[in-house]
MDTraj code that builds the backbone (N, CA, C; nanometers):
import mdtraj as md
import numpy as np

residues = "MET GLU ARG VAL GLY GLU SER HIS VAL LYS HIS ILE GLU GLY CYS ILE GLY GLU MET ARG LEU LYS GLY ARG SER GLY ILE ALA TRP ALA LEU TYR VAL THR ALA VAL GLY ARG ARG VAL VAL ILE VAL ARG VAL PHE VAL LYS LYS THR GLU LYS MET PRO ARG ARG GLU ILE ASP LEU ALA LEU SER ARG ALA LYS SER VAL GLN".split()
xyz = np.array([
    [-1.6125, 5.4397, -1.6452],
    [-1.6420, 5.2992, -1.6219],
    [-1.7119, 5.2420, -1.7453],
    [-1.6732, 5.1248, -1.7829],
    [-1.7309, 5.0588, -1.8988],
    [-1.8532, 4.9773, -1.8576],
    [-1.9573, 4.9818, -1.9377],
    [-2.0783, 4.9040, -1.9087],
    [-2.0699, 4.7671, -1.9768],
    [-2.1241, 4.6669, -1.9104],
    [-2.1242, 4.5311, -1.9630],
    [-2.2631, 4.5014, -2.0157],
    [-2.2718, 4.4410, -2.1335],
    [-2.3999, 4.4175, -2.1992],
    [-2.4741, 4.2947, -2.1510],
    [-2.5975, 4.2822, -2.1985],
    [-2.6887, 4.1738, -2.1610],
    [-2.6318, 4.0355, -2.1923],
    [-2.5479, 4.0236, -2.2916],
    [-2.4950, 3.8902, -2.3234],
    [-2.3999, 3.8384, -2.2154],
    [-2.3493, 3.9264, -2.1290],
    [-2.2564, 3.8850, -2.0250],
    [-2.3144, 3.8950, -1.8840],
    [-2.4092, 3.9839, -1.8622],
    [-2.4665, 4.0069, -1.7297],
    [-2.6170, 4.0204, -1.7419],
    [-2.6906, 3.9535, -1.6518],
    [-2.8358, 3.9714, -1.6498],
    [-2.8921, 3.9373, -1.5128],
    [-3.0130, 3.9842, -1.4871],
    [-3.0828, 3.9591, -1.3616],
    [-3.1407, 3.8180, -1.3654],
    [-3.1312, 3.7457, -1.2545],
    [-3.1863, 3.6101, -1.2469],
    [-3.3146, 3.6080, -1.1645],
    [-3.3026, 3.6414, -1.0366],
    [-3.4187, 3.6354, -0.9464],
    [-3.3864, 3.7114, -0.8189],
    [-3.4848, 3.7845, -0.7671],
    [-3.4629, 3.8585, -0.6428],
    [-3.3435, 3.9510, -0.6556],
    [-3.2475, 3.9356, -0.5677],
    [-3.1280, 4.0205, -0.5693],
    [-3.0121, 3.9561, -0.6458],
    [-3.0356, 3.8422, -0.7089],
    [-2.9297, 3.7654, -0.7752],
    [-2.9148, 3.8053, -0.9217],
    [-2.7898, 3.8278, -0.9605],
    [-2.7566, 3.8529, -1.1003],
    [-2.6617, 3.7446, -1.1486],
    [-2.6456, 3.7356, -1.2796],
    [-2.5614, 3.6324, -1.3400],
    [-2.4571, 3.6979, -1.4293],
    [-2.3326, 3.6530, -1.4184],
    [-2.2246, 3.6959, -1.5071],
    [-2.1744, 3.5744, -1.5822],
    [-2.1542, 3.5900, -1.7108],
    [-2.0990, 3.4819, -1.7922],
    [-1.9505, 3.5084, -1.8108],
    [-1.8675, 3.4090, -1.7799],
    [-1.7226, 3.4230, -1.7836],
    [-1.6612, 3.3188, -1.8762],
    [-1.5610, 3.3573, -1.9525],
    [-1.4899, 3.2637, -2.0391],
    [-1.3498, 3.2419, -1.9845],
    [-1.3082, 3.1163, -1.9840],
    [-1.1744, 3.0820, -1.9382],
    [-1.1185, 2.9670, -2.0190],
    [-1.0039, 2.9183, -1.9794],
    [-0.9410, 2.8063, -2.0511],
    [-1.0266, 2.6806, -2.0478],
    [-1.1028, 2.6626, -1.9397],
    [-1.1841, 2.5415, -1.9236],
    [-1.3192, 2.5517, -1.9918],
    [-1.3500, 2.6662, -2.0495],
    [-1.4802, 2.6841, -2.1134],
    [-1.5541, 2.8018, -2.0523],
    [-1.6864, 2.7939, -2.0520],
    [-1.7693, 2.9025, -2.0009],
    [-1.8211, 2.8669, -1.8620],
    [-1.8093, 2.9625, -1.7705],
    [-1.8598, 2.9454, -1.6341],
    [-1.9570, 3.0582, -1.6046],
    [-2.0404, 3.0396, -1.5050],
    [-2.1358, 3.1410, -1.4624],
    [-2.1078, 3.1761, -1.3180],
    [-2.1154, 3.3040, -1.2882],
    [-2.1003, 3.3521, -1.1512],
    [-2.2316, 3.4182, -1.1115],
    [-2.2857, 3.3781, -0.9996],
    [-2.4055, 3.4415, -0.9451],
    [-2.3598, 3.5419, -0.8410],
    [-2.4146, 3.6624, -0.8462],
    [-2.3662, 3.7699, -0.7602],
    [-2.4801, 3.8519, -0.7022],
    [-2.4477, 3.9287, -0.5997],
    [-2.5398, 4.0280, -0.5430],
    [-2.4634, 4.1598, -0.5337],
    [-2.5380, 4.2690, -0.5415],
    [-2.4754, 4.3987, -0.5179],
    [-2.4961, 4.4321, -0.3716],
    [-2.3922, 4.4795, -0.3095],
    [-2.3976, 4.5131, -0.1671],
    [-2.3906, 4.6650, -0.1543],
    [-2.3627, 4.7133, -0.0370],
    [-2.3588, 4.8569, -0.0093],
    [-2.2634, 4.9273, -0.1058],
    [-2.3061, 5.0410, -0.1563],
    [-2.2229, 5.1179, -0.2484],
    [-2.2113, 5.0489, -0.3824],
    [-2.0902, 5.0432, -0.4341],
    [-2.0666, 4.9837, -0.5662],
    [-2.0020, 4.8465, -0.5550],
    [-2.0165, 4.7826, -0.4428],
    [-1.9537, 4.6528, -0.4180],
    [-2.0387, 4.5403, -0.4764],
    [-1.9736, 4.4460, -0.5416],
    [-2.0386, 4.3268, -0.5954],
    [-1.9769, 4.2067, -0.5253],
    [-2.0620, 4.1160, -0.4762],
    [-2.0144, 3.9968, -0.4058],
    [-2.0569, 3.8735, -0.4849],
    [-1.9590, 3.7933, -0.5255],
    [-1.9858, 3.6676, -0.5966],
    [-2.0246, 3.5642, -0.4920],
    [-2.1429, 3.5040, -0.5075],
    [-2.1892, 3.4065, -0.4092],
    [-2.1833, 3.2627, -0.4603],
    [-2.1646, 3.2444, -0.5921],
    [-2.1573, 3.1089, -0.6470],
    [-2.0972, 3.1144, -0.7866],
    [-2.0045, 3.0240, -0.8166],
    [-1.9472, 3.0096, -0.9504],
    [-1.9552, 2.8629, -0.9882],
    [-1.9977, 2.8349, -1.1113],
    [-2.0099, 2.6963, -1.1571],
    [-2.0108, 2.6916, -1.3087],
    [-1.9923, 2.5731, -1.3644],
    [-2.0033, 2.5506, -1.5080],
    [-2.1445, 2.5006, -1.5342],
    [-2.2164, 2.5728, -1.6177],
    [-2.3558, 2.5376, -1.6478],
    [-2.3568, 2.4492, -1.7714],
    [-2.4178, 2.3332, -1.7604],
    [-2.4182, 2.2358, -1.8691],
    [-2.5442, 2.2425, -1.9551],
    [-2.6474, 2.3126, -1.9078],
    [-2.7730, 2.3215, -1.9820],
    [-2.8084, 2.4682, -2.0060],
    [-2.9056, 2.4942, -2.0904],
    [-2.9512, 2.6299, -2.1174],
    [-3.0185, 2.6925, -1.9957],
    [-3.0992, 2.6140, -1.9261],
    [-3.1749, 2.6647, -1.8119],
    [-3.0878, 2.6664, -1.6862],
    [-3.1012, 2.7737, -1.6081],
    [-3.0275, 2.7859, -1.4826],
    [-3.0831, 2.6833, -1.3828],
    [-2.9988, 2.5957, -1.3268],
    [-3.0475, 2.4970, -1.2297],
    [-3.1047, 2.5637, -1.1037],
    [-3.2211, 2.5187, -1.0612],
    [-3.2891, 2.5758, -0.9448],
    [-3.2023, 2.5671, -0.8193],
    [-3.1297, 2.4571, -0.8030],
    [-3.0471, 2.4402, -0.6825],
    [-2.9377, 2.5457, -0.6757],
    [-2.8857, 2.5898, -0.7901],
    [-2.7836, 2.6947, -0.7927],
    [-2.8429, 2.8291, -0.7494],
    [-2.9633, 2.8587, -0.7959],
    [-3.0315, 2.9826, -0.7575],
    [-3.0617, 2.9815, -0.6090],
    [-3.1130, 2.8704, -0.5580],
    [-3.1462, 2.8595, -0.4156],
    [-3.0219, 2.8757, -0.3280],
    [-2.9115, 2.8142, -0.3689],
    [-2.7869, 2.8266, -0.2933],
    [-2.7384, 2.9720, -0.2936],
    [-2.7453, 3.0376, -0.4075],
    [-2.7035, 3.1780, -0.4173],
    [-2.7914, 3.2672, -0.3323],
    [-2.9219, 3.2435, -0.3328],
    [-3.0136, 3.3229, -0.2507],
    [-2.9848, 3.3066, -0.1018],
    [-2.9557, 3.1847, -0.0599],
    [-2.9267, 3.1642, 0.0835],
    [-2.7938, 3.2292, 0.1217],
    [-2.6950, 3.2260, 0.0342],
    [-2.5676, 3.2920, 0.0623],
    [-2.5821, 3.4441, 0.0588],
    [-2.6698, 3.4938, -0.0268],
    [-2.6919, 3.6388, -0.0387],
    [-2.7481, 3.6979, 0.0905],
    [-2.8244, 3.6206, 0.1655],
    [-2.8806, 3.6689, 0.2912],
    [-2.7715, 3.7097, 0.3895],
    [-2.6605, 3.6401, 0.3888],
    [-2.5522, 3.6728, 0.4824],
    [-2.4713, 3.7947, 0.4365],
    [-2.4834, 3.8313, 0.3100],
    [-2.4098, 3.9453, 0.2565],
    [-2.4833, 4.0761, 0.2848],
    [-2.6137, 4.0744, 0.2714],
    [-2.6907, 4.1986, 0.2794],
    [-2.7363, 4.2338, 0.4162],
])
top = md.Topology()
chain = top.add_chain()
for i, resn in enumerate(residues, 1):
    res = top.add_residue(resn, chain, resSeq=i)
    for name in ("N", "CA", "C"):
        top.add_atom(name, md.element.get_by_symbol(name[0]), res)
traj = md.Trajectory(xyz[None], top)
């Protein structure tokens, strides 16, 4: 298995992690949680327009993460 570096994946808050994705439309961010075993569940994907992660995106991901775990 290949490991992904800090420039693409990092911890945000609590159980939430962030993945940076590149596509035709530009750069998007996916907020995820790790579930039982090696499963990763994406709880929110959006295009981030600023350097700082918007609080509302983190709060939404945290509330969705509760239903996963």
